[in-house]
N, C-alpha and C positions, 0 to 999 in steps of 0.2 A: 629917820623921818620918812624915807621912802616905804619902809616896811609898814609903818603906821598908816600911811596913805593907802597902800595896797590892801592892808587888812580892813581898813574902813570902807573902801570901795567894795570889797568882797562881801562884807557884812551888809552894806546897803543893798547889793544885788540880792542877797539871800532874804533880807527883810522885805524887799519889794515883791519878790516872787512868792514869799510866804503870805504876804498881805493879799495878793491877788487870789491865791488858792483859798485863803480863809474867807475872803469876801464872797466867794461863790457859795460856801457852806454857811456863812453867817447871815445870809439873807432871810433865814427863817429859824425858828427856835429848834433846839435839839430835842427830839422826841424819843420816847422809850421804844426801843426796837422789840418787836414781838419775837417769840420763839420761831426760829426759821422753819423748823419741822413740827410746828404745833399741830395737834390732832383735833382741834376744834376750831370753828370759825370765830374770828374775832368779833365780839359784840359791838354794836353801834346803837345803844339803847335810845338815843334821842333822834335817830334818823327815822323819818316817816316814809316808808316805801310805798304807801298808798297815794302819795302826792306826785307821782311821776318820777322819772329817773333824773337825779341831780347829784351834786357833789357830796362826797363823804366829808365828815368833820375833819379838822386838821389833825394830822398825825401820820403814822406809818401803818399801812395795811399790807399784810401778806396776801397777795392777790395775783390776778392775771388779767391783762388787757384782752378784751374779747373783740373789740371793734374800734377802729379809728376813722373819723370822718370830719373834715373841715377843721382840723387842728384840735379836735376834742376826742378824748378816749373814753370808751365804756369799759368798765372793769368790774370784777367780782372778787369776793374773798375766796381763798382756797385753804384747804387743810391737808395734812399728810395722812394718808391711809396706809396702814401697815398691811403687808401682803405675806402669804405663806410661801410663795415661790421666789419673791424678790424682797429687797429691803422695804419697798413700798413705792408710793407715787402720790402726786397731788391730785385732789379732786375739787371741783367747784360745787355750788349748791345743787340739790337735786332738780330735775326738770320740773317746771311749774313754780319753783320758788323764786321770788322776785328780789333777790338780794343783789342788786346791781346798782352801780353808780356811774355818773358821767361828769367829767371835769375837763376843762381846756388844758392842753399841754403848754406849760410856760415856755416862752421864747428862749429862755436861758436854762431850760431843764438840764439837770445833770443825769446822764445816762451811763451807768457803769455796767458793762457787759461781762458776762461769764464766758463768752464764746468768741471774743475778739470783735473787731469792727468790720471785717470782710464778710461778703455775702456767703462764703462757704461755711462760716462758723466752725472752722476746724481747729482754732486755737482755744485752749482752755485758759482763761485769764481770771483766776480766783485766788483768794487768800486761803488761809487755813480753815476759815469758817464755811467755805463753799459759796461765798457771795462774790459777784463780779467786781473787778477792780480796774477794768480797762475803760477809760473814758472815751466815749464815742459821741458822735454828733446827734442832734435832734432828728435830723433826716434819717439816720440809721435806725434810731428808735422807732420812728413812724413806719419806715419800710418794713423792718423786722417784725414788730409787734402788730402791724396792720395785717400781715399775712397769717401769722400764727402766734398766739399768746405764749408767753414763757412765764413760769413761776417767778415772781419778783417781789421785792419790797417796794411799795409805791408810797411815796411821801406826798401828802397834800397839804398845802398851805394857802389860806385865804381862797379856797375853792379851786386852786390850780394845782396840777401835778408838777412838782418842782424837782423830783428825783425819782428815778427808777433804777433799782439795783437788782439785776438778775440773780436768781438762785440756781446754782449748778445742779443739774440732775442728769446722771449718766444715761 
């Protein structure tokens, strides 16, 4: 009987923690992840860039935050550019091209760092895909990406940035 109770309690704890972790990711639909090192900018055919800077449609953008102010982030798409001396690097749109978006950063944003949560960014925290997997705070996201953008997968839902997952680039 005791072992049944202990097993039931352990299962309840696992279920509770699993539900909490799932609740954070279940708050928005699962979107198709773009190629991490895609060599073209992701299209956004229904976005009218002539109507000022505003949020991108719901989904995941391979992009980079360029500016943060008042709890909102400006961001742009990026693409991988192959190089003859190195493997390559990410680039944004050419100068003068107005492919930029702006969305509020959700209060419960999920920020998965590729470099750890410390200011030194000395820890590499990625899985096999090169995507960050260390959960850090919203404040860390704002501080780090407000200073200098990092290639990331930026998830937008209902006009808000709900997830930022950094892409590791050596």
